[in-house]
N, C-alpha and C positions, 0 to 999 in steps of 0.2 A: 145464318148466314156469312159465311165468310169471305172476306174479297173474292178468291177467287170463284166464287159461284154467284155471287152477283155477277163482276165482268164477264162472267159465261153468260148469262139471263141478257143482261144486256146486249151483247154482241148476238146473242141468240134475236133479240127484239130486232135489230137494227139490221141483219141478213138479209131479209129481202128488199129493204128502201137500197144497199148500199150494191144487188146486184140490178134489182131493174136499173137502179138512176148509171152505172156501168153499162148495161145493155142500151137503154137507151140512149145515152151520151157516144158513145160508139157507133151506134144503127144511123145516128140523126147527119156524121156528118158523112154518111153515103145516100143516104133519101132527101134531107133537104137540100132545098139551094145553096151553092154556095155564096156570100156575101163577101165583097171586094176585103180585101185585106189579111192580115192574117187573124188568124184565132185560135186561143186555145181550147184547149177539149176539157179540160181542168174547173174551170167555172163554169161552164153548164153542169159538168157532172156533181160541184158541192154545192148548187141550187137545187139541182134536182135531188139530191138528197136529203137536203132539208125540207122540202116538201116530202118527200116520202115518209122522210122519220113523224113530219105533222099531220099526216092522212093517220098512219098506225099509231099513235099518240090519243090522236080525234076519237079515232075505232075501239082502244083500247078503254077509252073517259065514257065509248056510250052503249058500246055492249059489255061491257065489267070484265071481259077477256081478251087475251089475245089470240089472230088466229082463226080470224070470221072470214071465211070468202069476198064475202060484200065489202070489207075493211082492205082484203088484197086488192079488189077487181077496180075501187076508189084509185087507191094507190098509183096500180101502173096509168088508170086515165088522167091523174094527177100529175105524173110523171113526165105522162107524155104532154100533156096541156102545157107544163112551164116548159120542156125544150122547143116546143112549137114555137110559142111566146118569146121566148129568149132568141129563138133563129132570128126571128121576124116572119117568118115561113107564110105569112099573110099578104106580103107584099111583093113582086111581081119580078 
């Protein structure tokens, strides 16, 4: 496998985590209550990408292959939970 094929495979593996992290981060700015003070969007985005990639890697390890719907469902739930925790949305 050449370097371009490796890069394409890694990007294809990471694409769902990147897309879900971006959508959840942008939706959270509209849905979740706003904390006082300025908030950047890229810190929660990076945290959500890391959580998503971790869940995808765990799913790859557990099932031995990529692309299982259970893994994608767990990734969405984990990214949403990490966004909720990062925004401290449990506080009134």
